[in-house]
Jmol script that loads the backbone (N, CA, C; Angstrom):
load data "model"
ATOM      1  N   MET A   1     111.981  -9.529 -74.551  1.00  0.00           N
ATOM      2  CA  MET A   1     112.437  -8.615 -73.531  1.00  0.00           C
ATOM      3  C   MET A   1     111.669  -8.919 -72.250  1.00  0.00           C
ATOM      4  N   THR A   2     112.381  -9.097 -71.142  1.00  0.00           N
ATOM      5  CA  THR A   2     111.723  -9.377 -69.870  1.00  0.00           C
ATOM      6  C   THR A   2     111.072  -8.117 -69.329  1.00  0.00           C
ATOM      7  N   LYS A   3     110.153  -8.311 -68.372  1.00  0.00           N
ATOM      8  CA  LYS A   3     109.485  -7.151 -67.777  1.00  0.00           C
ATOM      9  C   LYS A   3     110.489  -6.270 -67.059  1.00  0.00           C
ATOM     10  N   LEU A   4     111.521  -6.879 -66.431  1.00  0.00           N
ATOM     11  CA  LEU A   4     112.531  -6.060 -65.762  1.00  0.00           C
ATOM     12  C   LEU A   4     113.323  -5.247 -66.771  1.00  0.00           C
ATOM     13  N   SER A   5     113.645  -5.847 -67.923  1.00  0.00           N
ATOM     14  CA  SER A   5     114.358  -5.103 -68.960  1.00  0.00           C
ATOM     15  C   SER A   5     113.491  -3.956 -69.477  1.00  0.00           C
ATOM     16  N   LEU A   6     112.203  -4.227 -69.632  1.00  0.00           N
ATOM     17  CA  LEU A   6     111.279  -3.189 -70.090  1.00  0.00           C
ATOM     18  C   LEU A   6     111.239  -2.049 -69.077  1.00  0.00           C
ATOM     19  N   CYS A   7     111.209  -2.392 -67.782  1.00  0.00           N
ATOM     20  CA  CYS A   7     111.223  -1.348 -66.745  1.00  0.00           C
ATOM     21  C   CYS A   7     112.499  -0.519 -66.848  1.00  0.00           C
ATOM     22  N   ALA A   8     113.622  -1.163 -67.129  1.00  0.00           N
ATOM     23  CA  ALA A   8     114.887  -0.453 -67.253  1.00  0.00           C
ATOM     24  C   ALA A   8     114.835   0.550 -68.403  1.00  0.00           C
ATOM     25  N   VAL A   9     114.259   0.139 -69.522  1.00  0.00           N
ATOM     26  CA  VAL A   9     114.132   1.032 -70.671  1.00  0.00           C
ATOM     27  C   VAL A   9     113.217   2.192 -70.329  1.00  0.00           C
ATOM     28  N   VAL A  10     112.099   1.907 -69.664  1.00  0.00           N
ATOM     29  CA  VAL A  10     111.146   2.961 -69.284  1.00  0.00           C
ATOM     30  C   VAL A  10     111.814   3.956 -68.355  1.00  0.00           C
ATOM     31  N   ILE A  11     112.574   3.457 -67.376  1.00  0.00           N
ATOM     32  CA  ILE A  11     113.276   4.354 -66.450  1.00  0.00           C
ATOM     33  C   ILE A  11     114.217   5.268 -67.226  1.00  0.00           C
ATOM     34  N   ALA A  12     114.985   4.701 -68.134  1.00  0.00           N
ATOM     35  CA  ALA A  12     115.943   5.498 -68.905  1.00  0.00           C
ATOM     36  C   ALA A  12     115.234   6.583 -69.709  1.00  0.00           C
ATOM     37  N   VAL A  13     114.144   6.226 -70.378  1.00  0.00           N
ATOM     38  CA  VAL A  13     113.404   7.211 -71.186  1.00  0.00           C
ATOM     39  C   VAL A  13     112.818   8.295 -70.294  1.00  0.00           C
ATOM     40  N   LEU A  14     112.215   7.902 -69.188  1.00  0.00           N
ATOM     41  CA  LEU A  14     111.612   8.888 -68.299  1.00  0.00           C
ATOM     42  C   LEU A  14     112.661   9.821 -67.713  1.00  0.00           C
ATOM     43  N   LEU A  15     113.807   9.286 -67.375  1.00  0.00           N
ATOM     44  CA  LEU A  15     114.847  10.122 -66.799  1.00  0.00           C
ATOM     45  C   LEU A  15     115.400  11.120 -67.801  1.00  0.00           C
ATOM     46  N   LEU A  16     115.486  10.700 -69.045  1.00  0.00           N
ATOM     47  CA  LEU A  16     115.999  11.606 -70.066  1.00  0.00           C
ATOM     48  C   LEU A  16     115.062  12.784 -70.304  1.00  0.00           C
ATOM     49  N   THR A  17     113.780  12.615 -69.946  1.00  0.00           N
ATOM     50  CA  THR A  17     112.824  13.702 -70.136  1.00  0.00           C
ATOM     51  C   THR A  17     112.472  14.385 -68.820  1.00  0.00           C
ATOM     52  N   GLY A  18     113.134  14.001 -67.727  1.00  0.00           N
ATOM     53  CA  GLY A  18     112.807  14.525 -66.405  1.00  0.00           C
ATOM     54  C   GLY A  18     113.536  15.815 -66.072  1.00  0.00           C
ATOM     55  N   CYS A  19     113.323  16.268 -64.843  1.00  0.00           N
ATOM     56  CA  CYS A  19     114.002  17.452 -64.325  1.00  0.00           C
ATOM     57  C   CYS A  19     115.260  16.986 -63.600  1.00  0.00           C
ATOM     58  N   TRP A  20     116.350  17.747 -63.683  1.00  0.00           N
ATOM     59  CA  TRP A  20     117.615  17.304 -63.122  1.00  0.00           C
ATOM     60  C   TRP A  20     118.016  18.164 -61.935  1.00  0.00           C
ATOM     61  N   GLN A  21     118.532  17.521 -60.925  1.00  0.00           N
ATOM     62  CA  GLN A  21     119.047  18.204 -59.750  1.00  0.00           C
ATOM     63  C   GLN A  21     120.395  17.568 -59.437  1.00  0.00           C
ATOM     64  N   LYS A  22     121.471  18.318 -59.644  1.00  0.00           N
ATOM     65  CA  LYS A  22     122.835  17.817 -59.447  1.00  0.00           C
ATOM     66  C   LYS A  22     123.012  16.542 -60.241  1.00  0.00           C
ATOM     67  N   ASP A  23     123.403  15.445 -59.567  1.00  0.00           N
ATOM     68  CA  ASP A  23     123.572  14.204 -60.311  1.00  0.00           C
ATOM     69  C   ASP A  23     122.459  13.212 -60.014  1.00  0.00           C
ATOM     70  N   VAL A  24     121.328  13.714 -59.510  1.00  0.00           N
ATOM     71  CA  VAL A  24     120.151  12.871 -59.308  1.00  0.00           C
ATOM     72  C   VAL A  24     119.082  13.351 -60.272  1.00  0.00           C
ATOM     73  N   GLY A  25     118.647  12.452 -61.167  1.00  0.00           N
ATOM     74  CA  GLY A  25     117.592  12.787 -62.118  1.00  0.00           C
ATOM     75  C   GLY A  25     116.246  12.396 -61.553  1.00  0.00           C
ATOM     76  N   ARG A  26     115.266  13.238 -61.756  1.00  0.00           N
ATOM     77  CA  ARG A  26     113.916  12.951 -61.294  1.00  0.00           C
ATOM     78  C   ARG A  26     112.921  13.280 -62.405  1.00  0.00           C
ATOM     79  N   SER A  27     111.877  12.487 -62.473  1.00  0.00           N
ATOM     80  CA  SER A  27     110.757  12.834 -63.346  1.00  0.00           C
ATOM     81  C   SER A  27     109.492  12.699 -62.518  1.00  0.00           C
ATOM     82  N   TYR A  28     108.446  13.395 -62.964  1.00  0.00           N
ATOM     83  CA  TYR A  28     107.219  13.480 -62.180  1.00  0.00           C
ATOM     84  C   TYR A  28     105.999  13.189 -63.045  1.00  0.00           C
ATOM     85  N   TYR A  29     104.955  12.663 -62.418  1.00  0.00           N
ATOM     86  CA  TYR A  29     103.666  12.531 -63.081  1.00  0.00           C
ATOM     87  C   TYR A  29     103.098  13.941 -63.282  1.00  0.00           C
ATOM     88  N   PRO A  30     102.210  14.143 -64.252  1.00  0.00           N
ATOM     89  CA  PRO A  30     101.642  15.478 -64.474  1.00  0.00           C
ATOM     90  C   PRO A  30     101.001  16.064 -63.205  1.00  0.00           C
ATOM     91  N   SER A  31     100.524  15.213 -62.328  1.00  0.00           N
ATOM     92  CA  SER A  31      99.884  15.678 -61.094  1.00  0.00           C
ATOM     93  C   SER A  31     100.894  16.032 -60.003  1.00  0.00           C
ATOM     94  N   GLY A  32     102.192  15.805 -60.267  1.00  0.00           N
ATOM     95  CA  GLY A  32     103.233  16.216 -59.331  1.00  0.00           C
ATOM     96  C   GLY A  32     103.890  15.117 -58.530  1.00  0.00           C
ATOM     97  N   GLU A  33     103.327  13.916 -58.505  1.00  0.00           N
ATOM     98  CA  GLU A  33     103.947  12.825 -57.769  1.00  0.00           C
ATOM     99  C   GLU A  33     105.225  12.383 -58.488  1.00  0.00           C
ATOM    100  N   ILE A  34     106.213  11.958 -57.700  1.00  0.00           N
ATOM    101  CA  ILE A  34     107.464  11.511 -58.302  1.00  0.00           C
ATOM    102  C   ILE A  34     107.246  10.203 -59.060  1.00  0.00           C
ATOM    103  N   ARG A  35     107.820  10.121 -60.257  1.00  0.00           N
ATOM    104  CA  ARG A  35     107.711   8.933 -61.107  1.00  0.00           C
ATOM    105  C   ARG A  35     109.003   8.135 -61.073  1.00  0.00           C
ATOM    106  N   THR A  36     110.140   8.825 -61.226  1.00  0.00           N
ATOM    107  CA  THR A  36     111.434   8.145 -61.224  1.00  0.00           C
ATOM    108  C   THR A  36     112.463   8.995 -60.502  1.00  0.00           C
ATOM    109  N   GLU A  37     113.478   8.323 -59.987  1.00  0.00           N
ATOM    110  CA  GLU A  37     114.606   8.995 -59.357  1.00  0.00           C
ATOM    111  C   GLU A  37     115.825   8.117 -59.581  1.00  0.00           C
ATOM    112  N   ALA A  38     116.896   8.702 -60.086  1.00  0.00           N
ATOM    113  CA  ALA A  38     118.087   7.902 -60.380  1.00  0.00           C
ATOM    114  C   ALA A  38     119.339   8.766 -60.377  1.00  0.00           C
ATOM    115  N   THR A  39     120.446   8.120 -60.086  1.00  0.00           N
ATOM    116  CA  THR A  39     121.739   8.781 -60.138  1.00  0.00           C
ATOM    117  C   THR A  39     122.222   8.801 -61.583  1.00  0.00           C
ATOM    118  N   VAL A  40     122.655   9.970 -62.021  1.00  0.00           N
ATOM    119  CA  VAL A  40     123.124  10.140 -63.395  1.00  0.00           C
ATOM    120  C   VAL A  40     124.517  10.761 -63.353  1.00  0.00           C
ATOM    121  N   ARG A  41     125.447  10.154 -64.050  1.00  0.00           N
ATOM    122  CA  ARG A  41     126.801  10.693 -64.161  1.00  0.00           C
ATOM    123  C   ARG A  41     127.191  10.707 -65.633  1.00  0.00           C
ATOM    124  N   ASN A  42     127.705  11.830 -66.093  1.00  0.00           N
ATOM    125  CA  ASN A  42     128.115  11.986 -67.493  1.00  0.00           C
ATOM    126  C   ASN A  42     126.998  11.598 -68.460  1.00  0.00           C
ATOM    127  N   GLY A  43     125.757  11.917 -68.092  1.00  0.00           N
ATOM    128  CA  GLY A  43     124.623  11.659 -68.967  1.00  0.00           C
ATOM    129  C   GLY A  43     124.132  10.223 -68.977  1.00  0.00           C
ATOM    130  N   LEU A  44     124.707   9.356 -68.137  1.00  0.00           N
ATOM    131  CA  LEU A  44     124.310   7.949 -68.098  1.00  0.00           C
ATOM    132  C   LEU A  44     123.804   7.579 -66.711  1.00  0.00           C
ATOM    133  N   LEU A  45     122.855   6.653 -66.669  1.00  0.00           N
ATOM    134  CA  LEU A  45     122.449   6.110 -65.376  1.00  0.00           C
ATOM    135  C   LEU A  45     123.669   5.450 -64.748  1.00  0.00           C
ATOM    136  N   ASP A  46     123.929   5.779 -63.489  1.00  0.00           N
ATOM    137  CA  ASP A  46     125.122   5.236 -62.837  1.00  0.00           C
ATOM    138  C   ASP A  46     124.890   5.239 -61.322  1.00  0.00           C
ATOM    139  N   GLY A  47     124.302   4.170 -60.834  1.00  0.00           N
ATOM    140  CA  GLY A  47     123.961   4.050 -59.428  1.00  0.00           C
ATOM    141  C   GLY A  47     122.523   3.599 -59.303  1.00  0.00           C
ATOM    142  N   PRO A  48     121.920   3.824 -58.143  1.00  0.00           N
ATOM    143  CA  PRO A  48     120.548   3.352 -57.933  1.00  0.00           C
ATOM    144  C   PRO A  48     119.523   4.131 -58.745  1.00  0.00           C
ATOM    145  N   ALA A  49     118.490   3.419 -59.185  1.00  0.00           N
ATOM    146  CA  ALA A  49     117.367   4.020 -59.907  1.00  0.00           C
ATOM    147  C   ALA A  49     116.081   3.414 -59.363  1.00  0.00           C
ATOM    148  N   THR A  50     115.099   4.262 -59.106  1.00  0.00           N
ATOM    149  CA  THR A  50     113.827   3.804 -58.549  1.00  0.00           C
ATOM    150  C   THR A  50     112.686   4.405 -59.356  1.00  0.00           C
ATOM    151  N   MET A  51     111.680   3.585 -59.605  1.00  0.00           N
ATOM    152  CA  MET A  51     110.481   4.014 -60.321  1.00  0.00           C
ATOM    153  C   MET A  51     109.293   3.801 -59.384  1.00  0.00           C
ATOM    154  N   TYR A  52     108.316   4.733 -59.406  1.00  0.00           N
ATOM    155  CA  TYR A  52     107.180   4.678 -58.500  1.00  0.00           C
ATOM    156  C   TYR A  52     105.859   4.653 -59.251  1.00  0.00           C
ATOM    157  N   TYR A  53     104.871   3.968 -58.653  1.00  0.00           N
ATOM    158  CA  TYR A  53     103.499   4.077 -59.135  1.00  0.00           C
ATOM    159  C   TYR A  53     102.992   5.471 -58.765  1.00  0.00           C
ATOM    160  N   LYS A  54     101.936   5.909 -59.405  1.00  0.00           N
ATOM    161  CA  LYS A  54     101.372   7.227 -59.114  1.00  0.00           C
ATOM    162  C   LYS A  54     100.953   7.339 -57.644  1.00  0.00           C
ATOM    163  N   SER A  55     100.610   6.200 -57.041  1.00  0.00           N
ATOM    164  CA  SER A  55     100.198   6.169 -55.635  1.00  0.00           C
ATOM    165  C   SER A  55     101.362   6.424 -54.683  1.00  0.00           C
ATOM    166  N   GLY A  56     102.598   6.381 -55.209  1.00  0.00           N
ATOM    167  CA  GLY A  56     103.781   6.568 -54.379  1.00  0.00           C
ATOM    168  C   GLY A  56     104.450   5.264 -53.989  1.00  0.00           C
ATOM    169  N   THR A  57     103.793   4.146 -54.247  1.00  0.00           N
ATOM    170  CA  THR A  57     104.374   2.830 -53.970  1.00  0.00           C
ATOM    171  C   THR A  57     105.498   2.556 -54.962  1.00  0.00           C
ATOM    172  N   LYS A  58     106.563   1.948 -54.483  1.00  0.00           N
ATOM    173  CA  LYS A  58     107.716   1.635 -55.341  1.00  0.00           C
ATOM    174  C   LYS A  58     107.319   0.605 -56.399  1.00  0.00           C
ATOM    175  N   MET A  59     107.610   0.910 -57.672  1.00  0.00           N
ATOM    176  CA  MET A  59     107.335   0.018 -58.790  1.00  0.00           C
ATOM    177  C   MET A  59     108.551  -0.866 -59.097  1.00  0.00           C
ATOM    178  N   SER A  60     109.739  -0.254 -59.068  1.00  0.00           N
ATOM    179  CA  SER A  60     110.955  -1.019 -59.349  1.00  0.00           C
ATOM    180  C   SER A  60     112.162  -0.283 -58.802  1.00  0.00           C
ATOM    181  N   GLU A  61     113.213  -1.054 -58.582  1.00  0.00           N
ATOM    182  CA  GLU A  61     114.493  -0.473 -58.193  1.00  0.00           C
ATOM    183  C   GLU A  61     115.589  -1.325 -58.826  1.00  0.00           C
ATOM    184  N   ALA A  62     116.622  -0.641 -59.261  1.00  0.00           N
ATOM    185  CA  ALA A  62     117.713  -1.334 -59.942  1.00  0.00           C
ATOM    186  C   ALA A  62     118.989  -0.515 -59.763  1.00  0.00           C
ATOM    187  N   ASN A  63     120.099  -1.143 -60.049  1.00  0.00           N
ATOM    188  CA  ASN A  63     121.380  -0.449 -59.999  1.00  0.00           C
ATOM    189  C   ASN A  63     121.991  -0.442 -61.399  1.00  0.00           C
ATOM    190  N   TYR A  64     122.601   0.669 -61.741  1.00  0.00           N
ATOM    191  CA  TYR A  64     123.230   0.829 -63.051  1.00  0.00           C
ATOM    192  C   TYR A  64     124.704   1.176 -62.890  1.00  0.00           C
ATOM    193  N   ARG A  65     125.472   0.795 -63.877  1.00  0.00           N
ATOM    194  CA  ARG A  65     126.870   1.201 -63.958  1.00  0.00           C
ATOM    195  C   ARG A  65     127.127   1.603 -65.400  1.00  0.00           C
ATOM    196  N   ALA A  66     127.490   2.862 -65.594  1.00  0.00           N
ATOM    197  CA  ALA A  66     127.789   3.398 -66.926  1.00  0.00           C
ATOM    198  C   ALA A  66     126.662   3.120 -67.922  1.00  0.00           C
ATOM    199  N   GLY A  67     125.410   3.295 -67.470  1.00  0.00           N
ATOM    200  CA  GLY A  67     124.262   3.150 -68.358  1.00  0.00           C
ATOM    201  C   GLY A  67     123.707   1.754 -68.508  1.00  0.00           C
ATOM    202  N   MET A  68     124.325   0.763 -67.875  1.00  0.00           N
ATOM    203  CA  MET A  68     123.854  -0.617 -68.003  1.00  0.00           C
ATOM    204  C   MET A  68     123.414  -1.162 -66.652  1.00  0.00           C
ATOM    205  N   LEU A  69     122.369  -1.993 -66.680  1.00  0.00           N
ATOM    206  CA  LEU A  69     121.959  -2.671 -65.455  1.00  0.00           C
ATOM    207  C   LEU A  69     123.140  -3.470 -64.921  1.00  0.00           C
ATOM    208  N   ASP A  70     123.370  -3.361 -63.624  1.00  0.00           N
ATOM    209  CA  ASP A  70     124.493  -4.071 -63.024  1.00  0.00           C
ATOM    210  C   ASP A  70     124.160  -4.308 -61.548  1.00  0.00           C
ATOM    211  N   GLY A  71     123.854  -5.534 -61.200  1.00  0.00           N
ATOM    212  CA  GLY A  71     123.445  -5.874 -59.840  1.00  0.00           C
ATOM    213  C   GLY A  71     121.997  -6.302 -59.830  1.00  0.00           C
ATOM    214  N   LYS A  72     121.375  -6.161 -58.681  1.00  0.00           N
ATOM    215  CA  LYS A  72     120.004  -6.632 -58.498  1.00  0.00           C
ATOM    216  C   LYS A  72     118.995  -5.618 -59.035  1.00  0.00           C
ATOM    217  N   ALA A  73     117.976  -6.144 -59.725  1.00  0.00           N
ATOM    218  CA  ALA A  73     116.838  -5.344 -60.180  1.00  0.00           C
ATOM    219  C   ALA A  73     115.581  -6.008 -59.621  1.00  0.00           C
ATOM    220  N   VAL A  74     114.714  -5.221 -59.005  1.00  0.00           N
ATOM    221  CA  VAL A  74     113.507  -5.751 -58.374  1.00  0.00           C
ATOM    222  C   VAL A  74     112.300  -4.954 -58.854  1.00  0.00           C
ATOM    223  N   SER A  75     111.212  -5.658 -59.183  1.00  0.00           N
ATOM    224  CA  SER A  75     109.957  -4.976 -59.498  1.00  0.00           C
ATOM    225  C   SER A  75     108.906  -5.412 -58.482  1.00  0.00           C
ATOM    226  N   TYR A  76     107.910  -4.519 -58.278  1.00  0.00           N
ATOM    227  CA  TYR A  76     106.896  -4.737 -57.254  1.00  0.00           C
ATOM    228  C   TYR A  76     105.507  -4.546 -57.827  1.00  0.00           C
ATOM    229  N   TYR A  77     104.536  -5.264 -57.233  1.00  0.00           N
ATOM    230  CA  TYR A  77     103.139  -4.995 -57.518  1.00  0.00           C
ATOM    231  C   TYR A  77     102.768  -3.690 -56.815  1.00  0.00           C
ATOM    232  N   GLU A  78     101.682  -3.068 -57.232  1.00  0.00           N
ATOM    233  CA  GLU A  78     101.288  -1.809 -56.599  1.00  0.00           C
ATOM    234  C   GLU A  78     100.959  -2.000 -55.114  1.00  0.00           C
ATOM    235  N   SER A  79     100.657  -3.230 -54.725  1.00  0.00           N
ATOM    236  CA  SER A  79     100.394  -3.537 -53.316  1.00  0.00           C
ATOM    237  C   SER A  79     101.674  -3.471 -52.474  1.00  0.00           C
ATOM    238  N   GLY A  80     102.831  -3.473 -53.147  1.00  0.00           N
ATOM    239  CA  GLY A  80     104.112  -3.468 -52.452  1.00  0.00           C
ATOM    240  C   GLY A  80     104.767  -4.841 -52.416  1.00  0.00           C
ATOM    241  N   ALA A  81     104.026  -5.879 -52.783  1.00  0.00           N
ATOM    242  CA  ALA A  81     104.580  -7.238 -52.817  1.00  0.00           C
ATOM    243  C   ALA A  81     105.564  -7.367 -53.977  1.00  0.00           C
ATOM    244  N   LYS A  82     106.605  -8.168 -53.777  1.00  0.00           N
ATOM    245  CA  LYS A  82     107.601  -8.383 -54.824  1.00  0.00           C
ATOM    246  C   LYS A  82     106.987  -9.109 -56.009  1.00  0.00           C
ATOM    247  N   LYS A  83     107.297  -8.628 -57.205  1.00  0.00           N
ATOM    248  CA  LYS A  83     106.810  -9.213 -58.457  1.00  0.00           C
ATOM    249  C   LYS A  83     107.909 -10.048 -59.121  1.00  0.00           C
ATOM    250  N   ALA A  84     109.106  -9.488 -59.174  1.00  0.00           N
ATOM    251  CA  ALA A  84     110.225 -10.189 -59.815  1.00  0.00           C
ATOM    252  C   ALA A  84     111.542  -9.625 -59.292  1.00  0.00           C
ATOM    253  N   GLU A  85     112.559 -10.461 -59.359  1.00  0.00           N
ATOM    254  CA  GLU A  85     113.899 -10.059 -58.941  1.00  0.00           C
ATOM    255  C   GLU A  85     114.894 -10.756 -59.864  1.00  0.00           C
ATOM    256  N   ALA A  86     115.896 -10.032 -60.305  1.00  0.00           N
ATOM    257  CA  ALA A  86     116.893 -10.608 -61.207  1.00  0.00           C
ATOM    258  C   ALA A  86     118.244  -9.952 -60.968  1.00  0.00           C
ATOM    259  N   GLU A  87     119.278 -10.690 -61.287  1.00  0.00           N
ATOM    260  CA  GLU A  87     120.647 -10.177 -61.193  1.00  0.00           C
ATOM    261  C   GLU A  87     121.164  -9.888 -62.605  1.00  0.00           C
ATOM    262  N   TYR A  88     121.861  -8.769 -62.734  1.00  0.00           N
ATOM    263  CA  TYR A  88     122.449  -8.373 -64.013  1.00  0.00           C
ATOM    264  C   TYR A  88     123.945  -8.137 -63.842  1.00  0.00           C
ATOM    265  N   LYS A  89     124.685  -8.374 -64.902  1.00  0.00           N
ATOM    266  CA  LYS A  89     126.112  -8.065 -64.946  1.00  0.00           C
ATOM    267  C   LYS A  89     126.380  -7.395 -66.283  1.00  0.00           C
ATOM    268  N   GLU A  90     126.771  -6.128 -66.219  1.00  0.00           N
ATOM    269  CA  GLU A  90     127.067  -5.343 -67.422  1.00  0.00           C
ATOM    270  C   GLU A  90     125.931  -5.393 -68.446  1.00  0.00           C
ATOM    271  N   GLY A  91     124.686  -5.249 -67.953  1.00  0.00           N
ATOM    272  CA  GLY A  91     123.525  -5.177 -68.830  1.00  0.00           C
ATOM    273  C   GLY A  91     122.920  -6.496 -69.251  1.00  0.00           C
ATOM    274  N   VAL A  92     123.481  -7.614 -68.785  1.00  0.00           N
ATOM    275  CA  VAL A  92     123.022  -8.936 -69.199  1.00  0.00           C
ATOM    276  C   VAL A  92     122.565  -9.717 -67.968  1.00  0.00           C
ATOM    277  N   LEU A  93     121.457 -10.467 -68.112  1.00  0.00           N
ATOM    278  CA  LEU A  93     121.016 -11.313 -67.006  1.00  0.00           C
ATOM    279  C   LEU A  93     122.135 -12.272 -66.625  1.00  0.00           C
ATOM    280  N   HIS A  94     122.453 -12.296 -65.334  1.00  0.00           N
ATOM    281  CA  HIS A  94     123.543 -13.160 -64.865  1.00  0.00           C
ATOM    282  C   HIS A  94     123.312 -13.432 -63.377  1.00  0.00           C
ATOM    283  N   GLY A  95     122.760 -14.580 -63.085  1.00  0.00           N
ATOM    284  CA  GLY A  95     122.435 -14.944 -61.708  1.00  0.00           C
ATOM    285  C   GLY A  95     121.012 -15.458 -61.636  1.00  0.00           C
ATOM    286  N   ILE A  96     120.449 -15.400 -60.453  1.00  0.00           N
ATOM    287  CA  ILE A  96     119.109 -15.946 -60.220  1.00  0.00           C
ATOM    288  C   ILE A  96     118.035 -14.919 -60.577  1.00  0.00           C
ATOM    289  N   SER A  97     117.004 -15.381 -61.268  1.00  0.00           N
ATOM    290  CA  SER A  97     115.836 -14.575 -61.609  1.00  0.00           C
ATOM    291  C   SER A  97     114.616 -15.289 -61.027  1.00  0.00           C
ATOM    292  N   ILE A  98     113.804 -14.561 -60.245  1.00  0.00           N
ATOM    293  CA  ILE A  98     112.641 -15.156 -59.586  1.00  0.00           C
ATOM    294  C   ILE A  98     111.407 -14.305 -59.872  1.00  0.00           C
ATOM    295  N   LYS A  99     110.259 -14.968 -60.083  1.00  0.00           N
ATOM    296  CA  LYS A  99     108.977 -14.286 -60.280  1.00  0.00           C
ATOM    297  C   LYS A  99     108.005 -14.763 -59.210  1.00  0.00           C
ATOM    298  N   TRP A 100     107.127 -13.834 -58.748  1.00  0.00           N
ATOM    299  CA  TRP A 100     106.105 -14.148 -57.757  1.00  0.00           C
ATOM    300  C   TRP A 100     104.744 -13.709 -58.259  1.00  0.00           C
ATOM    301  N   SER A 101     103.699 -14.390 -57.811  1.00  0.00           N
ATOM    302  CA  SER A 101     102.330 -13.965 -58.093  1.00  0.00           C
ATOM    303  C   SER A 101     101.978 -12.819 -57.147  1.00  0.00           C
ATOM    304  N   ALA A 102     100.877 -12.156 -57.405  1.00  0.00           N
ATOM    305  CA  ALA A 102     100.440 -11.046 -56.550  1.00  0.00           C
ATOM    306  C   ALA A 102     100.156 -11.514 -55.123  1.00  0.00           C
ATOM    307  N   SER A 103      99.853 -12.818 -54.975  1.00  0.00           N
ATOM    308  CA  SER A 103      99.576 -13.363 -53.639  1.00  0.00           C
ATOM    309  C   SER A 103     100.841 -13.834 -52.925  1.00  0.00           C
ATOM    310  N   GLY A 104     102.004 -13.706 -53.588  1.00  0.00           N
ATOM    311  CA  GLY A 104     103.268 -14.045 -52.944  1.00  0.00           C
ATOM    312  C   GLY A 104     103.797 -15.437 -53.249  1.00  0.00           C
ATOM    313  N   GLN A 105     103.102 -16.184 -54.094  1.00  0.00           N
ATOM    314  CA  GLN A 105     103.564 -17.520 -54.451  1.00  0.00           C
ATOM    315  C   GLN A 105     104.657 -17.428 -55.515  1.00  0.00           C
ATOM    316  N   GLN A 106     105.757 -18.142 -55.301  1.00  0.00           N
ATOM    317  CA  GLN A 106     106.824 -18.144 -56.300  1.00  0.00           C
ATOM    318  C   GLN A 106     106.315 -18.844 -57.555  1.00  0.00           C
ATOM    319  N   GLN A 107     106.457 -18.183 -58.699  1.00  0.00           N
ATOM    320  CA  GLN A 107     105.960 -18.724 -59.967  1.00  0.00           C
ATOM    321  C   GLN A 107     107.071 -19.271 -60.852  1.00  0.00           C
ATOM    322  N   GLY A 108     108.276 -18.865 -60.610  1.00  0.00           N
ATOM    323  CA  GLY A 108     109.366 -19.361 -61.434  1.00  0.00           C
ATOM    324  C   GLY A 108     110.705 -18.911 -60.902  1.00  0.00           C
ATOM    325  N   ARG A 109     111.701 -19.720 -61.209  1.00  0.00           N
ATOM    326  CA  ARG A 109     113.072 -19.421 -60.786  1.00  0.00           C
ATOM    327  C   ARG A 109     113.994 -19.916 -61.893  1.00  0.00           C
ATOM    328  N   THR A 110     114.810 -19.031 -62.397  1.00  0.00           N
ATOM    329  CA  THR A 110     115.729 -19.377 -63.480  1.00  0.00           C
ATOM    330  C   THR A 110     117.113 -18.849 -63.138  1.00  0.00           C
ATOM    331  N   ILE A 111     118.121 -19.615 -63.485  1.00  0.00           N
ATOM    332  CA  ILE A 111     119.502 -19.166 -63.316  1.00  0.00           C
ATOM    333  C   ILE A 111     120.042 -18.814 -64.696  1.00  0.00           C
ATOM    334  N   PHE A 112     120.619 -17.619 -64.795  1.00  0.00           N
ATOM    335  CA  PHE A 112     121.205 -17.154 -66.050  1.00  0.00           C
ATOM    336  C   PHE A 112     122.717 -17.043 -65.908  1.00  0.00           C
ATOM    337  N   VAL A 113     123.414 -17.412 -66.960  1.00  0.00           N
ATOM    338  CA  VAL A 113     124.858 -17.210 -67.046  1.00  0.00           C
ATOM    339  C   VAL A 113     125.107 -16.456 -68.343  1.00  0.00           C
ATOM    340  N   ASN A 114     125.574 -15.225 -68.207  1.00  0.00           N
ATOM    341  CA  ASN A 114     125.827 -14.367 -69.367  1.00  0.00           C
ATOM    342  C   ASN A 114     124.644 -14.303 -70.325  1.00  0.00           C
ATOM    343  N   GLY A 115     123.422 -14.162 -69.762  1.00  0.00           N
ATOM    344  CA  GLY A 115     122.221 -13.988 -70.557  1.00  0.00           C
ATOM    345  C   GLY A 115     121.562 -15.263 -71.043  1.00  0.00           C
ATOM    346  N   ILE A 116     122.149 -16.387 -70.772  1.00  0.00           N
ATOM    347  CA  ILE A 116     121.594 -17.673 -71.229  1.00  0.00           C
ATOM    348  C   ILE A 116     121.083 -18.435 -70.012  1.00  0.00           C
ATOM    349  N   SER A 117     119.824 -18.914 -70.107  1.00  0.00           N
ATOM    350  CA  SER A 117     119.254 -19.644 -68.976  1.00  0.00           C
ATOM    351  C   SER A 117     119.864 -21.033 -68.896  1.00  0.00           C
ATOM    352  N   GLU A 118     120.164 -21.421 -67.674  1.00  0.00           N
ATOM    353  CA  GLU A 118     120.723 -22.745 -67.402  1.00  0.00           C
ATOM    354  C   GLU A 118     119.576 -23.734 -67.203  1.00  0.00           C
ATOM    355  N   PRO A 119     119.761 -24.991 -67.617  1.00  0.00           N
ATOM    356  CA  PRO A 119     118.698 -25.999 -67.395  1.00  0.00           C
ATOM    357  C   PRO A 119     118.493 -26.205 -65.895  1.00  0.00           C
ATOM    358  N   ASN A 120     117.223 -26.421 -65.502  1.00  0.00           N
ATOM    359  CA  ASN A 120     116.904 -26.654 -64.086  1.00  0.00           C
ATOM    360  C   ASN A 120     117.177 -28.076 -63.694  1.00  0.00           C
TER     361      ASN A 120
END
end "model"
wireframe off; spacefill off
backbone 0.3
color backbone group
């Protein structure tokens, strides 16, 4: 399971235990800072979802459609620098996936087609 997939699972679990306001689900750290915020329709993630570090810095952002990752998913270091970015289609990696070091150096780039990595 990739770190982005793990973040997606964490977001889903946190949202299911969070407080709900209309069709935007939110969960909070015990100290009151926002932990997650996502659009929920018919009990499923459906639209943008964002997860935050306790400091308030964005940890990850992704888009969902009917409960599945669909579109770009991005994770960040607590410094705010990009950690990883990947494209999903109906819950499966599909497109370019890139990883960066904390100092901003690109560490890897992979192209996925329907969840299978293509040779470089």
